[in-house]
matplotlib code that plots the C-alpha trace (Angstrom):
import matplotlib.pyplot as plt

x = [417.5, 415.1, 415.7, 413.7, 411.8, 413.5, 411.7, 409.7, 411.7, 411.4, 410.7, 413.8, 414.5, 414.7, 417.7, 418.4, 418.4, 421.0, 423.3, 423.4, 425.0, 428.1, 431.1, 432.6, 436.0, 436.6, 439.8, 441.2, 442.5, 446.0, 445.7, 443.6, 446.1, 448.3, 450.6, 448.4, 452.0, 453.4, 450.8, 453.1, 451.5, 452.0, 450.9, 451.5, 452.8, 455.9, 457.5, 458.1, 456.1, 452.7, 451.2, 450.5, 447.5, 449.7, 452.9, 455.1, 455.9, 459.3, 459.4, 458.2, 458.0, 454.5, 452.6, 449.6, 446.7, 444.0, 442.6, 439.2, 439.8, 436.4, 435.0, 431.9, 431.3, 433.4, 431.5, 432.4, 432.5, 430.2, 427.4, 427.6, 427.7, 429.6, 427.9, 430.5, 431.8, 429.1, 431.3, 434.4, 433.9, 435.9, 437.5, 436.8, 435.3, 431.6, 430.3, 426.8, 426.1, 423.5, 422.9, 422.7, 421.4, 418.6, 416.3, 418.8, 418.3, 420.8, 423.3, 426.2, 429.8, 432.3, 436.0, 439.3, 440.2, 444.1, 444.5, 448.0, 446.5, 446.7, 444.5, 441.6, 442.1, 441.2, 438.5, 437.2, 437.0, 435.4, 432.7, 432.1, 431.7, 429.4, 427.4, 426.5, 425.7, 423.6, 420.0, 418.4, 416.1, 418.2, 421.3, 421.6, 421.8, 424.9, 423.6, 427.2, 430.9, 432.8, 436.6, 437.3, 440.9, 442.9, 440.3, 437.2, 434.1, 431.1, 427.7, 424.9, 421.7, 421.0, 418.9, 418.5, 417.6, 419.8, 422.5, 421.5, 424.6, 423.2, 419.5, 421.3, 423.2, 420.4, 418.4, 420.7, 421.3, 417.4, 416.3, 419.2, 418.2, 418.5, 416.2, 413.7, 414.8, 411.9, 413.2, 416.7, 415.5, 413.5, 416.3, 418.5, 416.0, 416.1, 419.8, 419.6, 417.1, 419.5, 422.5, 420.9, 420.5, 423.8, 425.1, 422.8, 424.6, 428.2, 428.7, 429.9, 429.5, 432.3, 431.9, 428.5, 428.2, 425.6, 427.2, 426.6, 422.9, 420.8, 417.1, 414.9, 411.1, 410.6, 413.6, 417.0, 419.8, 423.1, 425.3, 428.6, 430.1, 433.6, 434.6, 432.4, 434.2, 432.9, 432.9, 435.5, 438.1, 441.1, 443.4, 441.5, 442.3, 440.1, 438.1, 436.5, 436.0, 437.6, 434.7, 432.6, 434.8, 435.0, 438.2, 439.0, 438.8, 442.4, 443.7, 440.8, 439.2, 435.4, 432.5, 428.6, 429.2, 431.5, 429.1, 426.2, 428.6, 428.9, 424.8, 425.0, 427.5, 425.8, 422.7, 424.6, 426.2, 422.6, 421.0, 423.3, 426.0, 429.2, 432.2, 435.1, 433.5, 436.5, 438.8, 438.4, 435.2, 436.6, 435.6, 433.2, 429.9, 429.4, 428.0, 424.3, 423.5, 425.7, 423.4, 419.6, 418.3, 420.4, 419.0, 415.6, 415.8, 417.4, 416.6, 418.1, 421.3, 421.3, 421.1, 424.0, 426.0, 425.5, 426.0, 429.3, 430.6, 434.4, 434.0, 432.4, 430.8, 428.9, 427.1, 424.1, 424.9, 422.8, 421.0, 417.8, 418.4, 419.4, 416.3, 414.0, 415.5, 415.7, 411.8, 411.0, 413.1, 411.2, 407.8, 409.1, 410.1, 406.8, 404.6, 406.9, 406.3, 402.5, 400.9, 399.8, 400.6, 402.2, 401.9, 403.7, 404.2, 407.5, 409.7, 411.9, 409.2, 405.9, 402.8, 402.5, 401.0, 398.3, 400.0, 400.9, 399.7, 396.0, 393.9, 396.8, 398.8, 401.5, 404.3, 403.7, 405.9, 409.3, 408.1, 404.8, 406.3, 408.9, 405.6, 404.2, 407.4, 406.9, 408.8, 411.9, 411.1, 413.6, 416.4, 418.8, 422.2, 423.2, 420.7, 418.0, 420.5, 420.8, 417.1, 416.4, 419.0, 417.6, 413.9, 415.5, 417.1, 414.0, 411.8, 414.5, 413.9, 417.1, 415.9, 419.4, 421.1, 417.9, 418.4, 421.9, 420.9, 417.8, 420.0, 422.3, 419.6, 418.1, 421.5, 421.5, 417.6, 417.2, 413.8, 411.9, 409.3, 410.0, 413.4, 412.4, 409.3, 411.5, 413.8, 410.6, 409.7, 413.2, 413.5, 410.1, 411.1, 414.2, 412.2, 413.9, 412.2, 413.3, 410.7, 408.1, 410.3, 410.3, 406.8, 405.7, 407.6, 406.5, 402.9, 402.8, 404.8, 402.5, 399.5, 399.8, 401.8, 399.2, 401.9, 403.0, 400.1, 399.3, 402.9, 402.8, 399.6, 401.5, 404.6, 402.9, 400.5, 403.7, 405.0, 401.2, 400.4, 397.1, 395.7, 398.5, 397.9, 394.1, 395.1, 397.1, 394.7, 392.2, 394.1, 393.5, 391.6, 387.7, 387.1, 390.3, 390.1, 391.8, 389.6, 387.5, 390.5, 392.0, 388.6, 388.3, 392.1, 391.2, 388.7, 391.5, 393.7, 391.1, 390.2, 392.7, 395.3, 394.8, 394.4, 390.6, 391.8, 393.4, 390.4, 388.2, 384.8, 386.0, 387.9, 384.6, 382.5, 384.7, 385.1, 381.1, 381.1, 383.4, 381.5, 378.3, 379.4, 380.8, 379.1, 380.4, 380.0, 377.7, 380.2, 383.0, 380.8, 379.8, 383.5, 384.2, 380.8, 381.9, 385.5, 383.8, 381.1, 383.9, 386.0, 383.2, 382.4, 385.7, 385.9, 383.1, 384.7, 387.9, 387.1, 384.1, 383.1, 379.2, 379.1, 376.6, 373.2, 372.9, 375.9, 375.0, 377.3, 375.3, 372.2, 372.9, 373.2, 376.7, 375.6, 376.4, 373.0, 372.6, 376.0, 375.6, 372.4, 374.1, 377.0, 374.8, 372.8, 375.8, 377.2, 374.1, 374.1, 377.3, 376.3, 373.8, 376.3, 378.8, 380.4, 380.9, 379.3, 381.9, 382.1, 378.4, 378.4, 381.2, 379.4, 376.2, 377.8, 379.7, 376.0, 374.6, 377.7, 376.9, 373.3, 372.6, 371.3, 367.9, 365.8, 363.4]
y = [-39.7, -40.9, -40.1, -37.3, -38.1, -36.4, -33.1, -33.8, -33.1, -29.6, -29.2, -28.5, -25.0, -24.7, -26.1, -22.7, -21.4, -24.1, -23.5, -19.6, -20.0, -22.3, -20.2, -19.1, -19.0, -21.0, -19.8, -18.7, -15.1, -14.8, -13.3, -16.4, -18.9, -20.7, -23.4, -26.2, -27.6, -24.1, -21.7, -19.6, -17.5, -19.4, -18.9, -15.4, -13.0, -11.2, -8.8, -10.8, -13.5, -14.5, -16.5, -20.4, -22.2, -25.2, -26.0, -26.8, -24.5, -22.7, -22.9, -26.6, -28.1, -29.1, -29.5, -27.1, -27.0, -24.7, -25.6, -27.8, -31.5, -31.7, -30.1, -30.2, -33.3, -35.2, -38.7, -39.2, -43.0, -43.8, -42.0, -38.5, -36.2, -33.0, -29.6, -27.4, -25.5, -23.6, -22.0, -22.6, -23.3, -23.2, -26.7, -27.8, -26.9, -27.6, -29.1, -29.6, -32.7, -34.9, -38.3, -40.8, -43.5, -41.9, -40.2, -37.4, -35.7, -32.8, -33.3, -31.6, -32.9, -31.8, -31.9, -30.3, -26.7, -27.7, -31.5, -30.8, -29.5, -32.5, -30.5, -29.8, -33.6, -34.5, -32.1, -33.3, -36.7, -35.5, -33.7, -36.9, -38.7, -36.0, -35.8, -39.5, -39.8, -36.9, -37.2, -33.4, -31.5, -28.7, -30.1, -30.9, -35.0, -36.8, -39.1, -41.1, -40.7, -41.8, -41.9, -40.7, -41.2, -39.9, -37.8, -38.5, -36.8, -36.1, -36.3, -34.3, -33.5, -30.5, -28.1, -25.4, -21.8, -19.1, -18.7, -16.0, -13.9, -13.9, -13.1, -10.3, -8.9, -9.0, -7.4, -4.4, -4.0, -3.7, -1.7, -0.3, -2.0, -5.1, -7.8, -7.1, -7.8, -9.9, -11.9, -12.3, -13.3, -15.7, -17.5, -17.0, -19.3, -22.0, -22.1, -22.1, -25.0, -27.1, -26.1, -27.2, -30.4, -30.7, -29.8, -32.3, -35.1, -33.4, -31.8, -28.3, -26.8, -24.0, -22.1, -20.7, -17.8, -16.4, -18.5, -21.7, -21.4, -22.0, -21.0, -23.4, -22.3, -21.4, -23.9, -23.3, -25.6, -25.8, -27.0, -26.8, -29.5, -28.8, -27.2, -29.5, -31.4, -33.0, -30.9, -33.5, -33.3, -31.0, -32.4, -31.6, -28.5, -25.5, -23.8, -20.6, -17.4, -14.0, -11.7, -14.4, -16.6, -15.8, -14.3, -17.4, -20.0, -19.8, -20.3, -22.3, -23.9, -23.9, -24.5, -24.2, -20.4, -19.8, -21.4, -19.2, -16.3, -16.8, -16.9, -13.5, -12.3, -13.6, -11.5, -8.2, -8.9, -9.3, -6.8, -3.6, -2.8, -3.6, -2.1, -3.1, -6.3, -8.4, -5.8, -2.9, -4.4, -8.6, -8.5, -5.7, -4.2, -0.4, 1.7, 1.6, 5.4, 4.8, 1.9, 2.9, -0.6, -1.0, 2.2, 1.4, -1.9, -1.9, -5.3, -6.7, -4.5, -6.1, -9.8, -9.2, -8.0, -10.7, -13.5, -11.7, -11.0, -11.1, -13.3, -16.5, -17.2, -14.2, -15.4, -17.4, -21.1, -23.0, -22.5, -23.0, -20.2, -18.0, -18.7, -18.1, -14.6, -14.2, -15.2, -12.6, -9.7, -11.0, -10.6, -6.9, -6.2, -7.5, -5.4, -2.2, -2.6, -3.3, -2.4, -5.5, -7.1, -10.6, -11.5, -14.7, -16.1, -15.6, -18.1, -16.0, -13.8, -14.2, -12.5, -8.6, -7.8, -5.0, -2.3, 0.8, 4.3, 3.6, 6.7, 8.9, 11.5, 11.6, 9.1, 6.6, 6.4, 4.1, 1.5, 1.2, 0.8, -2.0, -3.7, -3.8, -5.2, -9.1, -11.6, -13.7, -17.2, -19.8, -19.6, -16.7, -16.3, -14.5, -12.4, -13.4, -12.0, -8.7, -8.6, -8.9, -6.0, -3.8, -4.3, -3.7, -0.5, 0.8, -0.1, 2.0, 5.0, 4.9, 4.7, 5.4, 2.5, 0.3, 1.3, 0.0, -3.3, -3.8, -2.4, -5.4, -7.8, -6.5, -7.1, -10.6, -11.2, -8.8, -10.0, -9.9, -7.1, -7.2, -5.6, -2.8, -2.2, -1.7, 0.8, 2.9, 3.0, 4.3, 6.6, 7.9, 8.9, 10.5, 12.4, 10.7, 11.1, 7.3, 6.2, 6.9, 4.7, 2.0, 2.0, 2.1, -0.8, -3.0, -2.3, -2.4, -5.8, -7.7, -5.7, -7.7, -5.5, -3.0, -1.0, 0.1, 1.7, 3.9, 4.7, 5.6, 7.8, 9.7, 10.1, 11.4, 13.9, 15.2, 16.4, 17.7, 14.9, 14.7, 13.1, 10.3, 9.5, 9.0, 6.8, 4.6, 4.3, 3.3, 0.2, -1.9, -4.6, -4.5, -6.9, -6.7, -6.4, -2.8, -1.5, 0.4, 1.9, 2.9, 4.9, 6.6, 7.7, 9.1, 11.3, 12.4, 12.9, 15.4, 17.2, 17.2, 19.8, 21.6, 25.7, 26.1, 28.1, 25.1, 22.9, 22.7, 21.5, 18.0, 17.4, 18.1, 15.9, 13.2, 12.8, 13.1, 10.3, 8.2, 8.9, 8.3, 4.6, 3.5, 1.6, 2.9, 3.2, 6.5, 8.4, 7.7, 8.7, 11.7, 12.9, 12.5, 14.3, 17.1, 17.3, 17.6, 20.0, 22.2, 22.2, 22.9, 25.9, 27.3, 26.7, 28.9, 31.7, 31.5, 30.9, 33.5, 31.7, 30.8, 26.9, 25.3, 25.5, 21.7, 21.2, 18.9, 17.7, 14.9, 16.2, 19.7, 22.4, 24.1, 27.4, 28.7, 28.4, 24.7, 23.7, 25.4, 23.2, 20.2, 20.8, 21.7, 18.6, 16.2, 17.8, 17.3, 13.4, 12.8, 14.6, 12.1, 9.3, 10.9, 9.0, 11.4, 14.3, 16.5, 15.6, 16.0, 19.4, 20.4, 19.2, 21.0, 24.2, 23.7, 22.7, 26.0, 28.4, 26.7, 27.3, 29.4, 33.3, 34.5, 37.5, 35.9]
z = [-59.2, -61.7, -65.4, -67.0, -70.2, -73.5, -74.4, -78.0, -81.0, -82.5, -86.1, -88.2, -89.6, -93.6, -94.9, -96.5, -93.0, -91.9, -94.7, -94.6, -91.0, -92.3, -91.9, -95.1, -94.0, -90.9, -89.0, -85.7, -85.5, -84.7, -81.4, -80.0, -81.1, -78.5, -77.6, -75.9, -74.5, -73.1, -73.9, -75.6, -78.6, -81.9, -85.6, -85.1, -88.2, -88.4, -90.5, -93.6, -92.8, -92.6, -89.5, -90.0, -88.7, -88.5, -87.4, -84.2, -81.3, -81.4, -77.2, -76.7, -79.7, -79.6, -82.8, -83.2, -85.7, -86.1, -89.4, -89.5, -90.4, -92.0, -95.1, -97.2, -98.7, -96.1, -94.7, -91.1, -90.0, -93.0, -91.7, -91.3, -94.4, -93.3, -94.8, -93.5, -90.3, -88.0, -85.5, -83.2, -79.7, -76.8, -77.3, -81.0, -84.2, -84.5, -88.0, -89.3, -90.9, -92.2, -90.8, -93.3, -91.6, -89.6, -92.2, -93.1, -89.8, -89.1, -86.3, -85.0, -85.0, -82.4, -83.0, -81.2, -82.3, -81.6, -82.0, -80.4, -77.0, -74.4, -71.8, -74.8, -75.6, -72.0, -71.9, -74.7, -73.7, -70.2, -72.3, -74.2, -70.9, -69.4, -72.0, -72.3, -68.9, -68.6, -69.5, -68.8, -70.9, -70.2, -71.8, -75.6, -76.1, -77.3, -80.0, -80.8, -80.5, -83.5, -84.8, -88.4, -89.2, -86.2, -84.6, -82.2, -82.8, -80.7, -82.4, -80.8, -81.4, -83.3, -81.5, -83.7, -82.3, -81.4, -78.6, -76.0, -77.3, -80.6, -79.7, -77.8, -80.3, -83.1, -80.7, -80.3, -84.1, -84.3, -81.7, -79.9, -76.6, -74.9, -74.2, -71.7, -68.0, -67.4, -70.7, -69.1, -65.7, -67.5, -69.1, -65.9, -64.1, -66.8, -66.2, -63.0, -62.8, -64.8, -62.9, -59.6, -61.1, -62.3, -58.9, -57.4, -59.3, -58.3, -61.3, -62.2, -65.5, -64.9, -68.2, -68.4, -70.8, -73.2, -76.1, -74.2, -73.9, -77.1, -77.0, -79.0, -78.9, -75.1, -73.9, -72.9, -73.7, -72.3, -75.4, -74.1, -71.5, -72.3, -69.0, -66.9, -64.0, -60.8, -57.7, -56.2, -58.7, -58.3, -60.9, -64.4, -66.0, -65.3, -68.2, -68.0, -70.0, -68.7, -67.6, -66.9, -64.1, -60.6, -59.4, -56.9, -59.5, -60.8, -57.1, -55.2, -58.3, -59.4, -57.0, -56.8, -55.9, -59.0, -61.2, -59.9, -60.3, -64.0, -64.3, -62.8, -65.1, -68.0, -66.9, -66.6, -70.0, -71.5, -69.3, -70.6, -72.7, -70.7, -71.9, -70.1, -68.7, -69.3, -68.6, -66.0, -64.8, -65.1, -61.4, -60.7, -62.0, -62.7, -60.3, -60.0, -61.1, -64.3, -65.7, -66.0, -65.8, -62.5, -61.1, -62.4, -60.4, -57.7, -56.6, -59.6, -59.0, -55.6, -56.8, -59.2, -56.6, -54.1, -56.8, -58.0, -54.6, -53.8, -51.3, -52.2, -48.6, -49.1, -52.5, -52.8, -51.5, -53.9, -57.6, -55.5, -53.3, -56.2, -58.1, -55.2, -54.8, -58.4, -58.8, -56.2, -58.3, -61.5, -60.1, -58.9, -62.5, -64.0, -61.6, -62.0, -65.7, -66.1, -62.6, -62.1, -58.5, -58.1, -54.7, -53.4, -49.6, -48.6, -47.1, -45.1, -43.4, -42.0, -42.6, -41.7, -38.5, -38.2, -40.3, -38.4, -39.0, -40.3, -40.3, -39.5, -42.1, -39.8, -39.3, -36.3, -33.4, -34.1, -31.8, -33.6, -37.2, -35.6, -34.2, -37.6, -39.2, -39.9, -37.9, -39.8, -39.8, -38.3, -35.9, -35.4, -37.1, -40.1, -42.0, -39.2, -36.5, -38.6, -38.7, -35.2, -34.5, -36.8, -35.3, -32.0, -33.3, -34.7, -31.5, -29.4, -31.5, -33.8, -37.4, -38.9, -37.1, -38.0, -41.6, -41.5, -40.5, -42.9, -45.7, -44.9, -45.0, -48.2, -50.0, -48.6, -50.0, -52.6, -53.7, -50.1, -49.2, -45.9, -45.6, -48.3, -45.9, -43.1, -45.1, -45.8, -42.3, -41.4, -44.1, -43.5, -40.0, -41.0, -43.6, -46.5, -49.7, -50.4, -48.2, -51.0, -53.6, -51.1, -50.3, -53.7, -54.9, -51.9, -52.7, -56.3, -56.4, -53.6, -52.4, -49.4, -46.8, -46.4, -44.1, -47.3, -48.8, -46.0, -45.7, -49.7, -49.0, -45.8, -47.9, -50.8, -48.6, -47.0, -50.3, -50.8, -53.6, -52.3, -55.2, -55.7, -52.1, -52.6, -56.0, -53.9, -51.3, -54.2, -55.2, -51.9, -52.8, -52.4, -49.8, -47.8, -44.4, -44.7, -47.5, -45.4, -43.4, -46.9, -47.7, -44.1, -44.6, -48.3, -46.7, -44.2, -47.2, -49.1, -45.9, -43.1, -42.1, -45.4, -46.1, -47.0, -49.9, -51.2, -51.0, -54.1, -54.7, -56.2, -53.3, -51.2, -53.2, -53.3, -49.5, -49.6, -51.8, -50.2, -46.5, -47.7, -49.2, -46.0, -43.2, -40.3, -36.7, -35.6, -33.4, -36.5, -39.0, -36.8, -36.7, -40.5, -41.4, -38.9, -40.7, -44.2, -43.0, -41.5, -44.2, -46.6, -44.3, -44.5, -48.0, -48.9, -46.4, -48.0, -51.7, -51.9, -54.8, -55.5, -55.7, -58.3, -57.3, -57.2, -55.1, -52.1, -49.3, -46.8, -48.4, -47.5, -50.0, -50.1, -48.3, -45.0, -43.3, -44.5, -43.8, -39.9, -39.8, -40.5, -38.2, -35.4, -36.0, -35.9, -32.9, -31.3, -32.7, -30.9, -27.8, -27.3, -27.6, -25.5, -23.0, -20.5, -19.2, -20.0, -23.6, -23.9, -22.8, -25.1, -28.1, -27.2, -26.7, -29.9, -31.5, -30.1, -31.4, -35.0, -35.0, -38.2, -36.8, -37.2, -37.0, -34.1]

ax = plt.figure().add_subplot(projection="3d")
ax.plot(x, y, z, "-o")
ax.set_aspect("equal")
plt.show()
């Protein structure tokens, strides 16, 4: 694999800002002090005795020390002047220092938290080795490894910025809300790109969490490789963090799938307040309806649940696979926020065939809906087999069974539009109000599954939201293959299956405007013109309100004699184009019946 160029150096933050980050009292709380030899609690207070930060384990005799070895002004290896402690990481103390040999640049020194912990010593050595061999823009760079007294320190570039944990806490304190979901997904996509490259090199990160990623400008960098190991390493100690680590790691060890688990857990922690994430919900997610962001963005919820599934075999198999679906979820989230569609070709499903239900306000037959679903790409097995079974169930008129199959596909591929469209079809056939929600999400995101917009118009019309149905149809892009179909359907929404008392003048005029603007075959135009004029005639009779004198429909005054003349004319026009003698006679008889009465 070719080495990537290092990213350009970022401007250093002001010295005052750097120094303000130094800990005034660096220490390890007593409840986090454990022996590196046997794991027993050490350095704890008891009645009459204050807990000590240094000493020996009473159980195994191993020495422990949780005190930073470096202080302000110390010069490490004759080169690095320590300014103070910045933080304590999972393995060691982190110091801020100036490199006196290279233009006083700021660097970070990492030492051990407990120098008596053999596993920690091994992990620190492994981290230095990995940092030295990894040249990646998403990972902090190692600059040097130096010895000072009896300790070894890793010298890292100072990347500045804030960790995802800090950014999230700051935003919650300032606004009471988590970062926007679009931003969290963007962060996760960067992390997945970096992890995917590490996995390709046979490396596992093992301990990803919000504190281990630093945002510098618009770039995310991993800063702590203490838990990293090779994928084929079965002997090194395993490091992780409760609440982020996958349940199988303690027994089976880490894997690519457990790495991806930590990314999903991190997204959850960043996206919403998550009390109990290291306790009751250590390996679980809260119910969707209890978390607004999950209830609002169902696809995001499904992605988190797949990535953190208790069975590793049911999670995403690679960072690329997870990123593919997460990016599709991101497009859905963005479209839901600003209403701007973000279509993208699917690698899993083919294009939509001719959409079913055009020109109708009633649900099409189940077989027609099944025929209108995209085909799954590739061979059978897994989700593809489930998809084909669902299509067959729908084709056979069993929408409830089909929905169960499609729900499984959706849980596996939460970013795909096709399973959502299939669930919408099934829900509409079962009079389930969820149909409208599915249709709206598919159409808002992509504008490329036209079955969704016609389904959305049907479901809104069914609940008497005709204005909403027309608004949806008006979003069909001008110049698309179905723009004319959408306008015809909008006319039907305004006029068909309506009590004349509920038809307003605005409905009639809107239908007239649309019909006048369409280039239609004569017979279709005639049928729509007759529908419009008959609806207008019923409107006059039932509402008994004089319309404005200037009101016109298809060039006719909105008065009964003119409407009748218009209806007569259109019936005779259609009669002249009738395909059979019987149809022609029927139309002529209707024209005669509609002729306005006269005194002569």
